[in-house]
Backbone as CSV, one residue per row, in Angstrom:
resi,resn,N_x,N_y,N_z,CA_x,CA_y,CA_z,C_x,C_y,C_z
1,UNK,31.768,11.967,42.291,32.018,13.404,42.436,32.816,13.642,43.705
2,UNK,33.891,14.414,43.580,34.740,14.721,44.720,34.308,16.050,45.327
3,UNK,33.826,15.989,46.553,33.467,17.196,47.289,34.448,17.366,48.439
4,UNK,34.496,18.559,49.007,35.460,18.825,50.062,34.812,19.404,51.298
5,UNK,35.531,19.320,52.407,35.065,19.962,53.630,35.301,21.462,53.580
6,UNK,36.027,21.933,52.569,36.305,23.352,52.408,37.112,23.568,51.146
7,UNK,37.520,24.808,50.928,38.369,25.127,49.780,39.806,24.703,50.050
8,UNK,40.512,24.384,48.983,41.946,24.092,49.068,42.267,22.885,49.943
9,UNK,41.395,21.870,49.910,41.667,20.645,50.668,42.247,19.546,49.782
10,UNK,42.379,19.816,48.481,43.007,18.842,47.598,42.099,18.198,46.577
11,UNK,40.899,18.741,46.383,39.972,18.146,45.418,40.570,18.102,44.019
12,UNK,41.140,19.215,43.594,41.652,19.304,42.221,42.791,18.327,41.975
13,UNK,43.701,18.238,42.935,44.853,17.355,42.770,44.432,15.890,42.775
14,UNK,43.542,15.526,43.682,43.077,14.139,43.730,42.298,13.803,42.461
15,UNK,41.505,14.748,41.962,40.797,14.517,40.696,41.782,14.277,39.565
16,UNK,42.843,15.074,39.509,43.863,14.882,38.470,44.531,13.523,38.617
17,UNK,44.825,13.152,39.855,45.446,11.851,40.098,44.561,10.697,39.666
18,UNK,43.268,10.803,39.948,42.338,9.749,39.535,42.221,9.685,38.015
19,UNK,42.247,10.855,37.375,42.211,10.862,35.902,43.378,10.060,35.332
20,UNK,44.578,10.347,35.828,45.748,9.640,35.300,45.719,8.157,35.682
21,UNK,45.297,7.839,36.909,45.275,6.444,37.359,44.348,5.596,36.496
22,UNK,43.158,6.122,36.183,42.210,5.328,35.398,42.563,5.304,33.917
23,UNK,43.244,6.337,33.435,43.769,6.286,32.066,44.781,5.160,31.946
24,UNK,45.614,5.018,32.953,46.617,3.946,32.942,45.977,2.565,32.989
25,UNK,44.744,2.497,33.452,44.025,1.224,33.465,43.282,0.981,32.154
26,UNK,43.439,1.888,31.218,42.858,1.684,29.899,41.507,2.322,29.674
27,UNK,41.045,3.167,30.609,39.748,3.805,30.455,39.876,5.161,29.766
28,UNK,38.813,5.572,29.089,38.719,6.934,28.563,38.120,7.789,29.680
29,UNK,38.920,8.720,30.193,38.531,9.516,31.359,38.474,10.994,30.983
30,UNK,37.458,11.683,31.472,37.333,13.120,31.253,37.027,13.814,32.580
31,UNK,37.644,14.965,32.839,37.357,15.716,34.064,36.199,16.686,33.863
32,UNK,35.564,17.053,34.975,34.420,17.963,34.889,34.263,18.720,36.198
33,UNK,34.037,20.015,36.099,33.685,20.831,37.265,32.536,21.736,36.854
34,UNK,31.359,21.567,37.461,30.176,22.312,37.011,30.366,23.821,37.056
35,UNK,30.847,24.294,38.206,31.025,25.737,38.391,32.345,25.989,39.093
36,UNK,33.087,26.942,38.575,34.376,27.292,39.164,34.433,28.799,39.336
37,UNK,35.177,29.243,40.345,35.432,30.672,40.509,36.931,30.873,40.600
38,UNK,37.490,31.500,39.581,38.933,31.683,39.546,39.305,32.682,38.465
39,UNK,40.313,33.481,38.746,40.895,34.329,37.712,42.085,33.657,37.046
40,UNK,42.353,32.425,37.414,43.377,31.629,36.739,42.682,30.796,35.671
41,UNK,42.631,31.317,34.472,41.915,30.644,33.394,42.882,30.051,32.383
42,UNK,42.452,28.941,31.788,43.194,28.321,30.691,42.358,28.476,29.421
43,UNK,43.031,28.483,28.284,42.348,28.648,27.000,42.327,27.312,26.270
44,UNK,41.157,26.918,25.810,41.014,25.670,25.068,41.372,25.899,23.602
45,UNK,41.429,24.813,22.843,41.847,24.903,21.439,40.925,25.795,20.617
46,UNK,39.646,25.860,21.005,38.702,26.688,20.245,38.590,28.102,20.801
47,UNK,39.495,28.468,21.713,39.526,29.831,22.225,38.656,30.090,23.428
48,UNK,38.001,29.070,23.959,37.175,29.242,25.153,38.007,29.219,26.422
49,UNK,37.390,29.638,27.527,38.082,29.689,28.809,37.514,28.667,29.783
50,UNK,38.416,28.008,30.519,38.034,27.123,31.619,39.021,27.352,32.758
51,UNK,38.717,26.809,33.923,39.632,26.909,35.043,40.925,26.150,34.770
52,UNK,42.029,26.656,35.323,43.322,26.000,35.104,43.338,24.582,35.671
53,UNK,42.596,24.364,36.753,42.584,23.024,37.349,42.025,22.000,36.378
54,UNK,40.986,22.381,35.639,40.416,21.432,34.672,41.358,21.219,33.491
55,UNK,42.124,22.236,33.132,43.133,22.052,32.085,44.207,21.077,32.547
56,UNK,44.613,21.188,33.812,45.586,20.245,34.370,45.015,18.833,34.394
57,UNK,43.755,18.712,34.796,43.116,17.394,34.839,42.982,16.798,33.443
58,UNK,42.710,17.633,32.453,42.655,17.144,31.073,44.013,16.605,30.650
59,UNK,45.057,17.311,31.049,46.409,16.830,30.738,46.671,15.501,31.430
60,UNK,46.214,15.384,32.676,46.375,14.119,33.397,45.618,12.996,32.701
61,UNK,44.470,13.334,32.120,43.660,12.337,31.410,44.129,12.106,29.979
62,UNK,45.155,12.866,29.556,45.736,12.741,28.218,44.719,13.027,27.118
63,UNK,43.935,14.100,27.350,42.954,14.534,26.355,43.050,16.053,26.210
64,UNK,42.619,16.597,25.065,42.599,18.057,24.914,41.580,18.686,25.866
65,UNK,41.900,19.857,26.369,40.958,20.571,27.228,39.748,21.022,26.412
66,UNK,38.580,20.992,27.047,37.327,21.366,26.382,36.542,22.322,27.270
67,UNK,35.790,23.216,26.641,34.957,24.136,27.417,33.905,23.387,28.219
68,UNK,33.560,22.177,27.805,32.550,21.404,28.525,33.075,20.862,29.853
69,UNK,34.380,20.908,30.057,34.949,20.431,31.320,34.710,21.400,32.471
70,UNK,34.352,22.630,32.153,34.057,23.651,33.176,33.060,24.647,32.571
71,UNK,31.785,24.249,32.494,30.814,25.057,31.749,30.501,26.422,32.348
72,UNK,30.643,26.573,33.665,30.411,27.875,34.294,31.682,28.295,35.021
73,UNK,32.293,29.367,34.543,33.497,29.920,35.167,33.212,31.357,35.575
74,UNK,33.381,31.641,36.854,33.188,32.990,37.377,34.551,33.626,37.597
75,UNK,34.759,34.782,36.987,36.037,35.488,37.097,35.801,36.807,37.831
76,UNK,36.099,36.836,39.135,35.807,38.038,39.931,36.508,39.278,39.388
77,UNK,35.743,40.356,39.303,36.291,41.643,38.883,36.312,42.641,40.035
78,UNK,35.331,42.516,40.938,35.258,43.359,42.123,34.937,42.462,43.305
79,UNK,34.814,43.060,44.491,34.473,42.271,45.670,33.078,41.674,45.562
80,UNK,32.229,42.254,44.715,30.836,41.816,44.646,30.367,41.441,43.247
81,UNK,31.257,41.395,42.294,30.830,41.098,40.936,31.854,40.288,40.176
82,UNK,31.393,39.591,39.139,32.283,38.723,38.370,31.784,38.578,36.944
83,UNK,32.723,38.307,36.033,32.357,37.889,34.690,31.811,36.469,34.765
84,UNK,30.764,36.205,34.025,30.198,34.860,33.955,30.555,34.277,32.590
85,UNK,31.371,33.230,32.608,31.786,32.541,31.387,30.955,31.270,31.266
86,UNK,30.184,31.147,30.196,29.317,29.985,29.992,29.830,29.191,28.803
87,UNK,30.198,27.945,29.064,30.765,27.066,28.037,31.844,27.792,27.236
88,UNK,32.723,28.443,27.985,33.911,29.051,27.401,33.783,30.480,26.947
89,UNK,32.548,31.019,26.884,32.343,32.360,26.335,31.754,33.295,27.387
90,UNK,32.248,34.528,27.384,31.734,35.523,28.323,30.285,35.840,27.995
91,UNK,29.422,35.685,28.998,28.002,35.968,28.790,27.594,37.298,29.407
92,UNK,28.110,37.580,30.615,27.682,38.791,31.308,28.639,39.086,32.451
93,UNK,28.507,40.291,32.991,29.152,40.631,34.256,28.037,40.908,35.252
94,UNK,27.994,40.112,36.316,26.896,40.188,37.270,27.413,40.419,38.677
95,UNK,26.607,41.092,39.475,26.900,41.166,40.902,26.610,39.802,41.510
96,UNK,27.126,39.581,42.708,26.882,38.303,43.379,25.383,38.068,43.548
97,UNK,24.667,39.114,43.914,23.224,38.981,44.107,22.521,38.627,42.791
98,UNK,22.930,39.266,41.709,22.324,38.977,40.404,22.608,37.547,39.969
99,UNK,23.843,37.090,40.197,24.170,35.721,39.804,23.362,34.720,40.613
100,UNK,23.266,34.952,41.925,22.519,34.019,42.762,21.056,33.969,42.345
101,UNK,20.510,35.108,41.977,19.111,35.137,41.561,18.895,34.401,40.241
102,UNK,19.935,34.331,39.427,19.813,33.735,38.092,20.429,32.342,37.982
103,UNK,20.891,31.782,39.096,21.575,30.491,39.016,20.772,29.393,38.315
104,UNK,19.476,29.261,38.555,18.742,28.158,37.913,18.852,28.144,36.391
105,UNK,19.012,29.311,35.780,19.067,29.336,34.314,20.369,28.770,33.763
106,UNK,21.376,28.566,34.634,22.652,28.023,34.170,22.732,26.500,34.287
107,UNK,21.796,25.893,35.011,21.849,24.439,35.168,21.716,23.696,33.834
108,UNK,20.855,24.115,32.902,20.787,23.395,31.621,22.121,23.338,30.886
109,UNK,22.882,24.433,30.897,24.191,24.426,30.233,25.142,23.460,30.924
110,UNK,25.074,23.417,32.254,25.926,22.501,33.014,25.594,21.056,32.670
111,UNK,24.313,20.726,32.683,23.907,19.349,32.391,24.189,18.982,30.939
112,UNK,24.052,19.939,30.039,24.383,19.697,28.629,25.858,19.335,28.481
113,UNK,26.727,20.095,29.141,28.164,19.810,29.066,28.488,18.462,29.694
114,UNK,27.848,18.181,30.834,28.101,16.901,31.504,27.688,15.731,30.614
115,UNK,26.527,15.837,29.999,26.069,14.757,29.126,26.964,14.619,27.898
116,UNK,27.486,15.739,27.403,28.412,15.702,26.265,29.657,14.903,26.613
117,UNK,30.206,15.156,27.805,31.395,14.417,28.237,31.061,12.963,28.546
118,UNK,29.937,12.765,29.208,29.532,11.411,29.610,29.383,10.494,28.399
119,UNK,28.904,11.049,27.289,28.704,10.251,26.076,30.018,9.831,25.434
120,UNK,31.112,10.526,25.788,32.404,10.250,25.165,33.353,9.461,26.054
121,UNK,32.982,9.231,27.313,33.947,8.695,28.276,33.448,7.431,28.956
122,UNK,34.419,6.638,29.416,34.087,5.521,30.298,33.855,6.023,31.719
123,UNK,34.548,7.096,32.073,34.477,7.638,33.427,34.624,9.153,33.374
124,UNK,33.737,9.860,34.047,33.860,11.307,34.212,34.175,11.573,35.680
125,UNK,35.312,12.199,35.941,35.714,12.547,37.305,35.235,13.968,37.572
126,UNK,34.284,14.092,38.486,33.648,15.379,38.755,34.222,15.984,40.031
127,UNK,34.496,17.279,39.980,35.009,18.001,41.143,34.004,19.059,41.576
128,UNK,33.694,19.082,42.863,32.842,20.129,43.409,33.646,21.385,43.685
129,UNK,32.993,22.365,44.311,33.654,23.636,44.624,33.410,23.990,46.083
130,UNK,34.470,24.408,46.779,34.294,24.776,48.177,33.792,23.592,48.970
131,UNK,32.636,23.751,49.595,32.084,22.681,50.423,30.569,22.629,50.307
132,UNK,29.988,21.422,50.318,28.525,21.310,50.321,27.919,21.720,51.657
133,UNK,28.771,21.936,52.672,28.278,22.308,53.999,27.804,23.752,54.070
134,UNK,28.029,24.535,53.012,27.561,25.926,53.004,26.057,25.920,52.739
135,UNK,25.295,25.653,53.786,23.851,25.444,53.623,23.149,26.715,53.155
136,UNK,23.751,27.872,53.402,23.147,29.118,52.932,23.193,29.249,51.411
137,UNK,24.018,28.414,50.763,24.133,28.442,49.305,23.411,27.270,48.639
138,UNK,22.737,26.441,49.439,22.181,25.202,48.888,21.071,25.446,47.876
139,UNK,20.160,26.362,48.146,19.063,26.601,47.208,19.608,27.151,45.889
140,UNK,19.330,26.464,44.815,19.827,26.883,43.509,21.278,26.522,43.256
141,UNK,21.852,25.684,44.109,23.272,25.329,43.985,23.574,24.675,42.641
142,UNK,24.710,25.070,42.070,25.182,24.489,40.817,26.453,23.684,40.998
143,UNK,27.192,23.956,42.068,28.562,23.466,42.187,28.702,22.153,42.925
144,UNK,27.800,21.863,43.840,27.946,20.666,44.667,26.685,19.804,44.628
145,UNK,25.902,19.829,45.704,24.760,18.930,45.793,23.666,19.244,44.775
146,UNK,23.550,20.509,44.391,22.553,20.834,43.370,22.826,20.091,42.079
147,UNK,24.098,20.093,41.666,24.466,19.341,40.467,24.355,17.843,40.705
148,UNK,24.867,17.367,41.851,24.863,15.927,42.131,23.452,15.361,42.091
149,UNK,22.499,16.101,42.631,21.110,15.642,42.604,20.561,15.650,41.180
150,UNK,20.854,16.718,40.439,20.321,16.831,39.077,20.904,15.776,38.152
151,UNK,22.191,15.471,38.338,22.866,14.511,37.458,22.858,13.098,38.014
152,UNK,22.380,12.968,39.264,22.306,11.662,39.924,23.681,10.990,39.998
153,UNK,24.649,11.714,40.569,25.991,11.159,40.730,26.320,11.027,42.216
154,UNK,26.990,9.942,42.607,27.411,9.776,44.003,28.620,10.652,44.299
155,UNK,28.907,10.835,45.581,29.989,11.742,45.962,30.884,11.130,47.029
156,UNK,32.132,11.578,47.030,33.090,11.284,48.090,33.479,12.604,48.735
157,UNK,33.728,12.576,50.043,34.068,13.789,50.780,35.552,13.770,51.133
158,UNK,36.249,14.864,50.821,37.687,14.964,51.068,37.948,15.961,52.183
159,UNK,38.796,15.561,53.137,39.219,16.455,54.207,40.731,16.517,54.267
160,UNK,41.268,17.694,54.566,42.722,17.905,54.649,43.147,17.836,56.108
161,UNK,43.829,16.760,56.479,44.214,16.573,57.873,45.306,17.538,58.301
162,UNK,46.087,18.035,57.350,47.186,18.942,57.695,46.672,20.263,58.263
163,UNK,45.449,20.623,57.939,44.863,21.863,58.437,44.411,21.741,59.888
164,UNK,44.281,20.512,60.372,43.753,20.293,61.712,42.231,20.236,61.693
165,UNK,41.660,19.477,62.631,40.214,19.412,62.751,39.516,18.599,61.693
166,UNK,40.231,17.644,61.085,39.621,16.909,59.973,38.467,16.030,60.439
167,UNK,38.545,15.502,61.665,37.454,14.659,62.170,36.177,15.480,62.287
168,UNK,36.301,16.661,62.890,35.130,17.527,63.051,34.616,18.030,61.708
169,UNK,35.524,18.323,60.784,35.085,18.874,59.500,34.333,17.843,58.669
170,UNK,34.769,16.593,58.708,34.061,15.550,57.960,32.738,15.209,58.634
171,UNK,32.782,14.949,59.941,31.549,14.620,60.660,30.578,15.792,60.621
172,UNK,31.098,17.012,60.752,30.241,18.194,60.747,29.586,18.436,59.408
173,UNK,30.302,18.157,58.330,29.710,18.317,56.999,28.504,17.404,56.838
174,UNK,28.659,16.157,57.229,27.524,15.224,57.138,26.374,15.662,58.036
175,UNK,26.721,16.235,59.182,25.702,16.633,60.157,24.780,17.718,59.618
176,UNK,25.319,18.654,58.846,24.502,19.793,58.405,23.783,19.539,57.083
177,UNK,24.115,18.455,56.388,23.458,18.175,55.110,22.039,17.667,55.311
178,UNK,21.163,18.046,54.388,19.821,17.473,54.372,19.928,15.984,54.046
179,UNK,18.962,15.219,54.515,19.025,13.766,54.356,19.142,13.358,52.890
180,UNK,18.420,14.047,52.011,18.459,13.701,50.585,19.844,13.914,49.997
181,UNK,20.576,14.902,50.520,21.940,15.146,50.059,22.922,14.208,50.741
182,UNK,22.684,13.959,51.999,23.598,13.132,52.790,23.747,11.733,52.192
183,UNK,22.662,11.192,51.651,22.726,9.820,51.140,23.604,9.709,49.895
184,UNK,23.929,10.844,49.267,24.811,10.800,48.100,26.274,10.621,48.484
185,UNK,26.622,10.915,49.744,28.004,10.759,50.201,28.267,9.286,50.469
186,UNK,29.126,8.679,49.667,29.383,7.237,49.756,30.601,6.881,50.594
187,UNK,31.433,7.861,50.905,32.647,7.583,51.670,33.472,8.845,51.791
188,UNK,34.637,8.724,52.422,35.487,9.901,52.609,36.951,9.557,52.369
189,UNK,37.735,10.589,52.087,39.174,10.468,51.849,39.890,11.465,52.750
190,UNK,40.928,11.004,53.425,41.779,11.879,54.228,42.970,12.274,53.363
191,UNK,43.162,13.553,53.172,44.235,14.033,52.302,45.358,14.693,53.098
192,UNK,46.553,14.673,52.497,47.691,15.466,52.970,48.196,15.025,54.342
193,UNK,48.332,13.724,54.528,48.793,13.198,55.822,50.319,13.185,55.877
194,UNK,50.863,13.759,56.937,52.307,13.760,57.156,52.650,12.676,58.178
195,UNK,53.690,11.896,57.911,54.179,10.952,58.916,53.603,9.559,58.780
196,UNK,53.517,8.871,59.899,53.106,7.469,59.968,51.583,7.372,59.905
197,UNK,51.063,6.874,58.788,49.616,6.808,58.582,48.935,5.932,59.626
198,UNK,49.642,4.933,60.138,49.035,4.037,61.127,48.621,4.777,62.395
199,UNK,49.232,5.928,62.647,48.893,6.695,63.845,47.497,7.302,63.766
200,UNK,46.917,7.300,62.567,45.576,7.860,62.408,44.500,6.781,62.387
201,UNK,44.856,5.547,62.620,43.883,4.457,62.509,42.693,4.652,63.448
202,UNK,42.951,5.138,64.657,41.854,5.353,65.602,40.923,6.467,65.119
203,UNK,41.529,7.547,64.576,40.716,8.640,64.051,39.876,8.203,62.869
204,UNK,40.472,7.396,62.001,39.744,6.895,60.831,38.552,6.047,61.267
205,UNK,38.783,5.184,62.241,37.708,4.328,62.744,36.600,5.160,63.373
206,UNK,36.989,6.203,64.111,35.990,7.064,64.751,35.090,7.710,63.707
207,UNK,35.692,8.251,62.645,34.890,8.907,61.605,33.957,7.898,60.942
208,UNK,34.483,6.715,60.627,33.666,5.689,59.972,32.456,5.328,60.822
209,UNK,32.678,5.178,62.123,31.568,4.832,63.015,30.596,5.997,63.174
210,UNK,31.141,7.203,63.170,30.305,8.387,63.395,29.386,8.668,62.214
211,UNK,29.895,8.516,60.997,29.096,8.889,59.820,28.588,7.678,59.041
212,UNK,28.972,6.484,59.490,28.515,5.232,58.857,28.880,5.162,57.379
213,UNK,30.090,5.595,57.094,30.609,5.530,55.732,32.077,5.151,55.779
214,UNK,32.568,4.436,54.767,33.948,3.943,54.810,34.974,5.008,54.442
215,UNK,36.167,4.833,54.977,37.314,5.619,54.527,37.875,4.929,53.294
216,UNK,37.938,5.638,52.189,38.390,5.047,50.932,39.851,5.346,50.639
217,UNK,40.530,5.961,51.601,41.957,6.189,51.414,42.486,7.301,52.298
218,UNK,43.757,7.158,52.676,44.494,8.216,53.359,45.647,8.586,52.437
219,UNK,45.608,9.782,51.898,46.592,10.217,50.905,47.745,10.915,51.617
220,UNK,48.965,10.421,51.457,50.105,11.061,52.130,50.441,12.413,51.526
221,UNK,51.122,13.230,52.303,51.606,14.522,51.810,52.500,14.292,50.602
222,UNK,52.247,15.053,49.559,52.952,14.887,48.289,53.768,16.144,48.035
223,UNK,55.067,16.080,48.303,55.929,17.257,48.208,55.898,17.853,46.812
224,UNK,55.901,16.996,45.793,55.959,17.481,44.416,54.684,18.205,43.986
225,UNK,53.628,18.128,44.804,52.394,18.832,44.454,52.616,20.331,44.358
226,UNK,53.617,20.832,45.072,53.911,22.269,45.026,54.352,22.713,43.640
227,UNK,54.756,21.767,42.805,55.195,22.111,41.451,54.031,22.237,40.471
228,UNK,52.858,21.806,40.895,51.695,21.868,40.012,51.009,23.223,40.147
229,UNK,50.323,23.682,39.098,49.672,24.995,39.156,48.627,25.055,40.254
230,UNK,48.652,26.143,41.018,47.634,26.377,42.044,46.535,27.229,41.438
231,UNK,45.284,26.901,41.755,44.166,27.672,41.221,43.531,28.546,42.283
232,UNK,43.498,28.039,43.511,42.813,28.745,44.583,43.708,29.827,45.155
233,UNK,43.190,31.051,45.256,43.978,32.166,45.797,44.356,31.944,47.250
234,UNK,43.702,30.985,47.921,44.106,30.676,49.290,45.551,30.221,49.348
235,UNK,46.054,29.654,48.266,47.454,29.226,48.237,48.392,30.400,48.436
236,UNK,47.941,31.597,48.072,48.791,32.771,48.213,48.885,33.229,49.658
237,UNK,48.010,32.710,50.521,48.077,33.083,51.928,49.094,32.230,52.673
238,UNK,49.556,31.164,52.040,50.510,30.283,52.686,51.919,30.846,52.585
239,UNK,52.796,30.345,53.446,54.181,30.781,53.433,54.805,30.469,52.086
240,UNK,55.513,31.414,51.546,56.156,31.214,50.253,57.338,30.276,50.384
241,UNK,57.744,29.721,49.241,58.902,28.845,49.234,60.160,29.645,49.517
242,UNK,61.015,29.122,50.363,62.271,29.788,50.682,63.431,28.870,50.353
243,UNK,64.357,29.335,49.575,65.549,28.584,49.224,66.763,29.306,49.791
244,UNK,67.849,28.596,49.918,69.087,29.213,50.392,69.664,30.052,49.262
245,UNK,69.371,31.332,49.295,69.774,32.189,48.192,69.730,33.636,48.627
246,UNK,70.506,34.467,47.948,70.473,35.896,48.200,69.538,36.620,47.242
247,UNK,68.997,35.910,46.258,68.120,36.524,45.262,66.677,36.483,45.760
248,UNK,66.205,37.605,46.292,64.850,37.701,46.827,63.940,38.349,45.787
249,UNK,62.855,37.656,45.438,61.863,38.193,44.510,60.560,38.390,45.277
250,UNK,60.025,39.600,45.241,58.791,39.923,45.948,57.644,40.099,44.958
251,UNK,56.508,39.503,45.279,55.303,39.611,44.460,54.280,40.427,45.238
252,UNK,53.745,41.472,44.640,52.718,42.266,45.303,51.388,41.517,45.257
253,UNK,50.824,41.267,46.426,49.560,40.519,46.518,48.397,41.484,46.294
254,UNK,48.079,41.687,45.021,46.988,42.580,44.657,45.643,41.951,45.009
255,UNK,44.638,42.755,45.365,43.332,42.196,45.745,42.682,41.362,44.646
256,UNK,42.916,41.734,43.383,42.261,41.034,42.269,43.299,40.400,41.350
257,UNK,44.282,39.787,41.955,45.369,39.147,41.221,44.803,38.094,40.271
258,UNK,45.355,38.019,39.071,44.875,37.076,38.055,46.038,36.265,37.503
259,UNK,45.738,35.014,37.163,46.728,34.115,36.559,48.033,34.085,37.349
260,UNK,47.890,33.961,38.681,49.088,33.972,39.521,49.928,32.715,39.361
261,UNK,49.363,31.689,38.717,50.201,30.508,38.496,51.232,30.747,37.397
262,UNK,51.177,31.909,36.739,52.273,32.287,35.842,53.584,32.417,36.617
263,UNK,53.464,32.582,37.924,54.650,32.753,38.769,55.247,31.421,39.209
264,UNK,54.586,30.322,38.871,55.050,29.013,39.339,56.490,28.687,38.953
265,UNK,56.962,29.059,37.756,58.378,28.777,37.455,59.340,29.408,38.456
266,UNK,58.981,30.585,38.966,59.837,31.208,39.977,59.815,30.420,41.279
267,UNK,58.655,29.831,41.596,58.556,29.010,42.807,59.519,27.826,42.756
268,UNK,59.746,27.312,41.566,60.567,26.110,41.428,62.044,26.420,41.240
269,UNK,62.373,27.681,41.086,63.758,28.055,40.817,64.574,28.046,42.110
270,UNK,65.555,27.143,42.220,66.313,27.034,43.474,67.207,28.227,43.763
271,UNK,67.404,29.096,42.796,68.323,30.218,42.996,67.646,31.458,43.567
272,UNK,66.335,31.361,43.875,65.638,32.536,44.396,64.819,32.193,45.635
273,UNK,64.483,33.223,46.390,63.497,33.138,47.461,62.299,33.963,47.022
274,UNK,61.146,33.321,46.930,59.936,33.985,46.442,59.038,34.342,47.620
275,UNK,58.639,35.606,47.715,57.824,36.075,48.829,56.649,36.895,48.317
276,UNK,55.438,36.562,48.780,54.269,37.373,48.480,54.129,38.443,49.550
277,UNK,54.036,39.693,49.123,53.846,40.802,50.055,52.356,41.096,50.177
278,UNK,51.850,41.053,51.398,50.439,41.285,51.657,50.218,42.720,52.116
279,UNK,48.972,43.198,52.073,48.695,44.557,52.537,49.286,44.810,53.920
280,UNK,49.921,45.959,54.056,50.563,46.310,55.318,52.036,45.986,55.366
281,UNK,52.518,45.218,54.383,53.929,44.858,54.336,54.658,45.742,53.325
282,UNK,55.736,46.402,53.729,56.506,47.216,52.785,57.379,46.348,51.893
283,UNK,57.794,46.890,50.779,58.749,46.194,49.918,60.122,46.277,50.584
284,UNK,60.727,45.146,50.918,61.993,45.185,51.654,63.158,45.638,50.784
285,UNK,64.135,46.230,51.422,65.327,46.676,50.695,66.106,45.505,50.125
286,UNK,65.883,44.311,50.681,66.611,43.124,50.217,66.084,42.579,48.896
287,UNK,64.955,43.104,48.421,64.349,42.573,47.196,65.234,42.848,45.988
288,UNK,65.581,41.790,45.274,66.328,41.936,44.032,65.392,42.322,42.885
289,UNK,64.180,41.779,42.956,63.198,41.992,41.893,61.818,42.097,42.524
290,UNK,60.994,43.016,42.033,59.606,43.148,42.478,58.703,42.902,41.272
291,UNK,57.747,41.989,41.435,56.832,41.642,40.349,55.443,42.182,40.668
292,UNK,54.898,42.962,39.740,53.495,43.377,39.830,52.707,42.405,38.962
293,UNK,51.943,41.507,39.556,51.288,40.450,38.779,50.106,40.972,37.975
294,UNK,49.543,40.096,37.170,48.367,40.448,36.395,47.176,40.739,37.285
295,UNK,46.232,41.493,36.758,45.060,41.902,37.530,43.804,41.752,36.695
296,UNK,42.700,41.387,37.344,41.403,41.322,36.666,40.718,42.680,36.672
297,UNK,41.213,43.601,37.510,40.635,44.941,37.586,41.783,45.924,37.793
298,UNK,42.377,46.345,36.689,43.637,47.087,36.733,43.527,48.389,37.520
299,UNK,42.488,49.178,37.273,42.359,50.473,37.936,42.178,50.293,39.442
300,UNK,41.329,49.349,39.828,41.097,49.113,41.258,42.368,48.636,41.946
301,UNK,43.126,47.749,41.287,44.360,47.257,41.899,45.451,48.322,41.907
302,UNK,45.455,49.210,40.928,46.395,50.329,40.950,46.099,51.233,42.145
303,UNK,44.826,51.459,42.401,44.432,52.259,43.560,44.865,51.582,44.856
304,UNK,44.675,50.247,44.917,45.092,49.502,46.109,46.602,49.577,46.293
305,UNK,47.337,49.470,45.193,48.802,49.556,45.250,49.230,50.902,45.839
306,UNK,48.580,51.965,45.395,48.921,53.296,45.906,48.510,53.458,47.363
307,UNK,47.344,52.915,47.713,46.877,53.027,49.096,47.815,52.330,50.074
308,UNK,48.471,51.272,49.613,49.422,50.549,50.460,50.775,51.246,50.523
309,UNK,50.962,52.255,49.687,52.260,52.929,49.650,53.295,52.179,48.845
310,UNK,52.840,51.171,48.098,53.796,50.384,47.310,54.366,51.197,46.146
311,UNK,53.622,52.217,45.688,54.167,53.052,44.620,55.415,53.792,45.094
312,UNK,55.399,54.262,46.349,56.570,54.923,46.932,57.712,53.924,47.090
313,UNK,57.352,52.711,47.571,58.375,51.669,47.747,59.012,51.286,46.415
314,UNK,58.200,51.241,45.352,58.732,50.876,44.036,59.726,51.919,43.531
315,UNK,59.417,53.187,43.763,60.350,54.241,43.357,61.661,54.131,44.134
316,UNK,61.556,53.819,45.433,62.763,53.633,46.240,63.546,52.417,45.763
317,UNK,62.821,51.367,45.369,63.461,50.152,44.855,64.270,50.469,43.598
318,UNK,63.701,51.286,42.713,64.399,51.670,41.482,65.630,52.517,41.806
319,UNK,65.496,53.429,42.764,66.638,54.273,43.133,67.791,53.445,43.699
320,UNK,67.446,52.320,44.332,68.489,51.437,44.878,69.125,50.572,43.794
321,UNK,68.624,50.700,42.569,69.183,49.908,41.478,68.387,48.670,41.157
322,UNK,67.200,48.532,41.753,66.363,47.352,41.518,65.672,47.397,40.181
């Protein structure tokens, strides 16, 4: 099971890579994520919904996507509530408090899906969510150590060195885990390394000595990863791709943006500069095109759009011929 020191450290991409690597070795591989939270959903052949990352991993494993690959999918509708998708089907809309109170009742569905995949595969590549270091979420956990303990699966910890502080984040994660959870961590992976990997040898040795676990790999920065679908909305906080072009396309960063990876083709188009506009930023006069993306809560996002004054900016954009 691949766990991370935080969100957006590369768990999904490394899981996809492992799926393809072991398929090439002749194994039947299936991806699995017990619980996911994302408004970027993919549709399986039977009409169920799973996270886009698991659909990508299924493609990497050269198998059809299945609802069992992501048995619990949470699709946020408000700041405090989300649709709960169980094995591909909408079951309820719950507040965060209601979901947390009811988490234990979802573990049987998770274990059922895991056993279904396990019976069909030589290897199941499991991805956690966020970080197991969120000790306030440990009781009743479905996404990380709660599942790992219930399913009796070992784990690897992934840290993103490009973010800075990877030594502290890996050592700190082990430090806050309960002993019963800590023993499930078998090693760690350093992800997203830029430059000469040998320059990190001292840091790698320090972590190994500090946590008494081996480094199982240092993954270099992979430029082409930007072409793969992003699932975590944290990706939208990063600087947008800029190309040498006069064609500027602006995307309104709505609070409840959904299926934002539909915009990925624009990211790859060398003839445009793609920019996400965040709250407080006006629509620039240089914009050739303004995209209002999909929303999980249309009325609330329309209100947010108006509160930001983007409705006025859009009218001005149209008057300029946009």
